TORFI-172700 format. One record per atom (N, C-alpha, C, O): residue in three letters; x, y, z. Coordinates in steps of 0.1 Angstrom, whole numbers, plus 2048, in hexadecimal, padded with zeros to 3 digits. Layout:
alaXYZ...
***
This chain:
met8707F4886met86D7FE87Cmet86780A883met85E81187Eser86C80E88Eser867819896ser86982788Eser862830892ser871827884ser87383487Cser868836872ser86884086Cgln86082C870gln85582D866gln84A83686Bgln847836877pro84283C862pro836844867pro82C83B86Epro82D82E86Casn824840877asn81A83987Fasn812830876asn80F82487Atyr80D83486Atyr80482C862tyr80C81F85Etyr80681585Eile81882085Aile820815856ile82180B861ile81F7FF85Farg82480F86Darg825806879arg8177FF87Barg8177F387Eglu80C80787Bglu7FF80187Dglu7FC7F7872glu7F67ED875tyr7FF7FB866tyr7FD7F185Btyr8057E485Dtyr7FF7DA85Aleu8117E6861leu8197DA863leu8137D186Eleu8147C586Dasn80E7D7879asn8077CF883asn7FB7C887Dasn7F87BD880tyr7F37CF875tyr7E77CA86Etyr7EB7BE865tyr7E47B4865ala7F67BF85Eala7FA7B5853ala8037AB858ala8077A2850ser8077AB865ser8127A2869ser80C79486Cser801791869lys81578B870lys81277D873lys80E775867lys80576E867asn81677785Dasn81576E851asn82376D84Aasn82D77384Fglu82376583Fglu830762839glu83676D831glu84276C82Dser82F77882Eser834783826ser83F78A82Dser83E78D839pro84978E825pro85479682Bpro84E7A482Fpro8457A9829glu8547A983Aglu84F7B683Fglu8507C1834glu8477CA833met85A7C182Cmet85C7CB821met8507CB817met84C7D6812phe84B7BF814phe83F7BF80Cphe8337C6812phe82C7CE80Chis8327C481Fhis8277CB827his8297DA827his8207E2827val8367DF829val8397ED829val8357F381Cval82E7FE81Ctrp8387ED810trp8347F2803trp8257F2801trp8207FB7FBmet81F7E8806met8107E7805met80A7F280Dmet7FF7F780Aala8107F5819ala80B800821ala80B80E819ala802815819tyr817810812tyr81881C80Atyr80D81C7FFtyr8088267FBgly80B8107F9gly80280F7EEgly7F38127F3gly7EC8187ECthr7F080D7FFthr7E3810804thr7E181F807thr7D6824805ile7EB82680Bile7EA83480Dile7E783B800ile7DE8437FFser7EF8377F6ser7ED83D7E8ser7DF83A7E3ser7D88437DDala7DA82E7E5ala7CD82B7E0ala7C28327E7ala7B88377E1ala7C48347F4ala7B983A7FCala7B88497F9ala7AD84F7F9ile7C48507F7ile7C385E7F4ile7C08627E6ile7BB86C7E2gly7C48587DDgly7C285A7CEgly7C58687C9gly7D086D7CCarg7BD86E7C2arg7BF87B7BCarg7B98877C4arg7B78927BFarg7B68847D1arg7B188E7D9arg7BC8977E0arg7B98A17E6val7C88927DFval7D48997E5val7DE89C7DAval7E18937D2tyr7E38A87D9tyr7ED8AB7CFtyr7F68B67D4tyr7F38BD7DEmet8018B77CDmet80A8C27D0met80C8CA7C3met80E8C47B8leu80B8D77C4leu80D8DF7B8leu81C8E17B5leu8248E47BEhis81F8DF7A8his82D8E17A3his82C8EB797his8298E678Cgly82D8F779Agly82A901790gly81B90178Egly814904797glu8178FF782glu8098FE77Eglu8048F077Eglu7F88EE77Bser80C8E6780ser8088D877Fser8068D278Dser80C8D6797ala7FD8C978Eala7FA8C279Aala8028B579Aala8018AE790ile8088B17A5ile80F8A57A6ile80789C7B0ile8068A07BCtyr8038917ACtyr7FB8887B4tyr80487D7BAtyr80D8787B3pro8018787C6pro80A86E7CDpro8078607C9pro8048587D1asn80785D7BCasn8048507B7asn8108477BAasn81B84A7B8ile80D83B7BFile8178317C2ile8138247BCile80881F7BEtyr81C81F7B3tyr8198127ADtyr8238087B4tyr82F80A7B3val81E7FD7BAval8267F47C1val8277E77B9val81C7E17B5leu8327E27B8leu8357D57B1leu83D7CD7BBleu8487D07BEleu8377C27C0leu83E7B97C9leu8457AE7C0leu83F7A77B8val8527AD7C2val85A7A37BBval8607997C5val86779D7CEgly85E78C7C2gly8647827CAgly8617747C5gly85A7737BBala86776A7CBala86575D7C7ala8567587C9ala84F75E7D1ala85374E7C2ala8457487C4ala8447437D2ala84E73D7D7gly8397467D8gly8377427E6gly83E74B7F0gly83F7487FCgly8437577ECgly84A7607F4gly84176A7FCgly847772803gly8347697FBgly82B771803gly82677D7FBgly820786802lys82877E7EElys82378A7E7lys81478B7E7lys80E7957EAthr80D7807E5thr7FE77F7E4thr7F87827F2thr7EE7897F3thr7FF77D7FCthr7FA77F80Athr7FB78E80Ethr7F1793813ala80679480Aala8077A380Dala7FD7AB805ala7F77B480Bleu7FB7A77F9leu7F27AE7F0leu7E37AC7F6leu7DB7B57F5gly7E07A07FAgly7D379D800gly7CF7A680Cgly7C47AA80Dlys7D97A8814lys7D77B1820lys7D47BF81Clys7CB7C5821ala7DB7C4812ala7D97D280Dala7CC7D3806ala7C47DC808arg7C87C97FEarg7BC7C97F7arg7B07C9801arg7A67D07FElys7B17C180Blys7A67C0815lys7A47CE81Clys7997D281Eleu7AF7D481Fleu7AE7E2825leu7A87EC81Cleu79F7F3820ile7AC7EC80File7A77F6806ile7997F3802ile7917FC800ala7957E6802ala7877E37FFala77D7E8809ala7717EA806glu7817EB815glu7797F181Fglu7757FF81Cglu76C805822leu77D806814leu77B814810leu771814804leu77180B7FDarg76A81F803arg7608207F8arg7678297EDarg76E8327F0asn7638267E1asn76882E7D5asn77782F7D4asn77C8397D0val77E8247D7val78C8247D5val78E8197CAval78D80D7CCpro79281E7BEpro7958147B3pro7A180C7B6pro7AB8117BBleu7A07FF7B4leu7AB7F67B7leu7AD7EC7ACleu7A47E57A8thr7B97EC7A6thr7BC7E379Bthr7C87DA79Fthr7D27DF7A3ile7C57CD79File7D07C47A3ile7D17B9798ile7C87B3794ser7DE7B8794ser7E07AE789ser7E87A2790ser7EC799788
***
């Protein structure tokens, strides 16, 4: 995955060595970026602000590593202060 941005590579190193598919970890990496920056970053489109919200839904068979991938992301986000996190 050398074509991925540096943060994604680093996140994959952090989250590796478990049963979750790499693609789950890639999407959780994007989700952590979105959660960390929240509404502090935006792009103006005319007079409207566009925020980089990302909602990630992992879909797979039971025991496919969804919870493991989510747990790694949750642990990383929990280390930040004032970042709201909702997980269902």
